[in-house]
C-alpha positions in Angstrom: 4.2 -1.7 -8.6 7.4 -2.0 -6.6 5.7 -1.3 -3.3 3.4 -4.3 -3.6 6.4 -6.6 -4.1 7.9 -5.2 -0.9 4.6 -5.5 1.0 4.2 -9.1 -0.2 7.6 -10.1 1.0 6.9 -8.5 4.4 3.5 -10.1 4.7 4.8 -13.6 3.8 7.6 -13.4 6.2 5.5 -12.0 9.0 2.8 -14.6 8.6 5.3 -17.4 8.4 6.9 -16.2 11.7 3.7 -15.3 13.7 1.4 -17.8 12.0 1.3 -20.2 14.9 -0.8 -17.7 16.9 -4.6 -17.5 16.7 -5.0 -14.1 15.1 -7.6 -14.3 12.4 -9.4 -11.2 13.6 -6.2 -9.2 13.8 -5.2 -10.3 10.2 -8.6 -9.2 8.9 -8.2 -5.8 10.5 -4.7 -5.4 9.3 -5.8 -6.3 5.7 -8.4 -3.6 5.8 -5.9 -1.1 7.0 -3.4 -2.1 4.4 -6.0 -1.8 1.6 -6.9 1.6 2.9 -3.3 2.7 3.0 -2.6 1.4 -0.5 -5.6 3.4 -1.8 -4.2 6.4 -0.2 -0.8 5.9 -1.8 -2.3 5.3 -5.2 -4.5 8.4 -4.9 -1.4 10.4 -3.8 0.5 9.2 -6.9 -2.3 10.5 -9.1 -1.1 14.0 -8.3 -2.9 16.1 -11.0 -6.6 16.6 -11.3 -6.5 15.4 -14.9 -4.8 12.2 -14.0 -7.2 11.5 -11.1 -10.2 12.1 -13.4 -8.8 9.9 -16.2 -7.9 7.0 -13.8 -11.3 7.2 -12.1 -13.1 7.1 -15.5 -10.8 4.3 -16.6 -11.9 2.2 -13.6 -15.6 2.7 -14.3 -16.6 5.8 -12.3 -19.2 8.2 -13.8 -18.3 11.6 -15.0 -20.0 13.6 -12.2 -18.5 11.4 -9.4 -15.0 11.5 -11.0 -15.1 15.3 -11.4 -16.3 15.8 -7.8 -13.6 13.5 -6.3 -10.8 14.6 -8.6 -11.4 18.3 -7.7 -11.7 17.6 -4.0 -9.3 19.4 -1.7 -9.7 17.0 1.2 -6.7 15.0 2.4 -5.4 11.8 0.9 -6.3 9.6 4.0 -9.8 11.0 4.2 -10.5 10.6 0.5 -9.2 7.0 0.5 -12.1 6.1 2.7 -14.6 7.5 0.1 -16.9 5.0 -1.5 -16.0 6.2 -5.0 -12.4 5.2 -4.5 -13.5 1.9 -3.1 -15.5 1.3 -6.3 -12.5 2.3 -8.5 -9.8 0.5 -6.5 -11.5 -2.6 -5.3 -9.9 -5.4 -3.3 -10.0 -7.6 -6.4 -8.2 -5.0 -8.4 -5.5 -4.8 -5.7 -5.2 -8.5 -5.8 -5.0 -8.4 -9.6 -2.1 -5.9 -9.3 -0.2 -8.5 -7.2 -1.1 -7.9 -3.6 -1.4 -11.2 -1.7 -4.4 -11.8 0.5 -3.3 -12.0 4.2 -6.2 -14.2 5.2 -5.5 -16.8 2.5 -1.8 -16.8 3.4 -2.7 -17.3 7.1 -5.1 -20.2 6.4 -2.8 -21.9 3.9 0.2 -22.1 6.1 
Protein backbone atom coordinates (compact mmCIF):
# COMPACT_ATOMS: atom_id res chain seq x y z
CA UNK A 1 0.00 0.00 0.00
CA UNK A 2 1.82 3.02 -1.29
CA UNK A 3 -0.66 5.45 0.23
CA UNK A 4 0.05 4.20 3.75
CA UNK A 5 3.76 4.93 3.26
CA UNK A 6 2.95 8.50 2.24
CA UNK A 7 0.55 8.92 5.16
CA UNK A 8 3.17 7.61 7.59
CA UNK A 9 5.74 10.08 6.31
CA UNK A 10 3.31 12.95 6.68
CA UNK A 11 2.15 11.87 10.14
CA UNK A 12 5.69 11.46 11.43
CA UNK A 13 6.82 14.84 10.14
CA UNK A 14 3.67 16.57 11.34
CA UNK A 15 3.91 15.16 14.86
CA UNK A 16 7.62 15.94 15.08
CA UNK A 17 6.88 19.55 14.12
CA UNK A 18 3.71 20.17 16.16
CA UNK A 19 4.39 17.67 18.93
CA UNK A 20 5.29 20.34 21.49
CA UNK A 21 1.64 21.40 21.71
CA UNK A 22 -0.90 19.76 23.99
CA UNK A 23 -3.16 18.11 21.43
CA UNK A 24 -3.99 14.61 22.62
CA UNK A 25 -7.74 15.03 21.93
CA UNK A 26 -7.07 16.48 18.49
CA UNK A 27 -4.80 13.56 17.59
CA UNK A 28 -7.42 11.01 18.67
CA UNK A 29 -10.07 12.72 16.52
CA UNK A 30 -7.68 12.96 13.58
CA UNK A 31 -6.78 9.27 13.92
CA UNK A 32 -10.48 8.31 13.83
CA UNK A 33 -11.05 10.45 10.75
CA UNK A 34 -7.96 9.00 9.07
CA UNK A 35 -9.11 5.42 9.72
CA UNK A 36 -12.53 6.32 8.33
CA UNK A 37 -10.94 7.82 5.24
CA UNK A 38 -8.71 4.79 4.68
CA UNK A 39 -11.72 2.47 4.95
CA UNK A 40 -13.41 4.58 2.30
CA UNK A 41 -10.38 4.39 -0.01
CA UNK A 42 -10.07 0.63 0.44
CA UNK A 43 -13.78 0.17 -0.22
CA UNK A 44 -13.51 2.33 -3.31
CA UNK A 45 -10.60 0.24 -4.61
CA UNK A 46 -12.74 -2.88 -4.33
CA UNK A 47 -14.78 -1.66 -7.29
CA UNK A 48 -16.66 -4.78 -8.33
CA UNK A 49 -19.33 -6.50 -6.31
CA UNK A 50 -17.49 -9.82 -6.58
CA UNK A 51 -14.29 -8.29 -5.23
CA UNK A 52 -16.14 -6.65 -2.35
CA UNK A 53 -17.87 -9.88 -1.46
CA UNK A 54 -14.66 -11.94 -1.64
CA UNK A 55 -12.66 -9.46 0.45
CA UNK A 56 -15.39 -9.20 3.09
CA UNK A 57 -15.59 -13.01 3.31
CA UNK A 58 -11.78 -13.18 3.50
CA UNK A 59 -11.82 -10.83 6.49
CA UNK A 60 -14.37 -12.89 8.39
CA UNK A 61 -17.75 -11.41 7.49
CA UNK A 62 -20.70 -13.80 7.12
CA UNK A 63 -22.34 -14.57 3.79
CA UNK A 64 -25.53 -12.53 4.35
CA UNK A 65 -23.78 -9.43 5.65
CA UNK A 66 -21.16 -9.59 2.88
CA UNK A 67 -23.85 -9.93 0.19
CA UNK A 68 -25.90 -7.10 1.66
CA UNK A 69 -22.95 -4.72 1.86
CA UNK A 70 -21.32 -5.70 -1.43
CA UNK A 71 -24.55 -5.04 -3.30
CA UNK A 72 -25.31 -1.76 -1.57
CA UNK A 73 -25.66 1.32 -3.76
CA UNK A 74 -24.89 3.79 -1.00
CA UNK A 75 -21.88 6.06 -1.25
CA UNK A 76 -18.34 5.17 -0.25
CA UNK A 77 -18.16 7.59 2.67
CA UNK A 78 -21.47 6.43 4.12
CA UNK A 79 -20.64 2.75 3.80
CA UNK A 80 -17.23 3.23 5.37
CA UNK A 81 -19.05 4.11 8.61
CA UNK A 82 -20.91 0.80 8.51
CA UNK A 83 -20.22 -1.64 11.33
CA UNK A 84 -19.59 -4.49 8.92
CA UNK A 85 -16.67 -2.66 7.34
CA UNK A 86 -15.38 -1.79 10.79
CA UNK A 87 -15.38 -5.51 11.61
CA UNK A 88 -13.63 -6.36 8.32
CA UNK A 89 -11.08 -3.52 8.28
CA UNK A 90 -10.23 -3.10 11.93
CA UNK A 91 -7.78 -0.67 13.42
CA UNK A 92 -5.45 -3.58 14.14
CA UNK A 93 -5.61 -4.64 10.50
CA UNK A 94 -4.73 -1.11 9.35
CA UNK A 95 -1.80 -1.16 11.77
CA UNK A 96 -0.78 -4.58 10.45
CA UNK A 97 -0.77 -3.13 6.91
CA UNK A 98 1.75 -0.55 8.08
CA UNK A 99 -0.24 2.46 9.28
CA UNK A 100 1.43 4.10 12.27
CA UNK A 101 -0.66 4.96 15.29
CA UNK A 102 -0.66 8.74 15.78
CA UNK A 103 -1.25 8.51 19.53
CA UNK A 104 1.78 6.27 20.02
CA UNK A 105 3.93 8.58 17.91
CA UNK A 106 2.73 11.59 19.90
CA UNK A 107 3.40 9.95 23.27
CA UNK A 108 6.78 8.53 22.25
CA UNK A 109 8.29 11.81 21.01
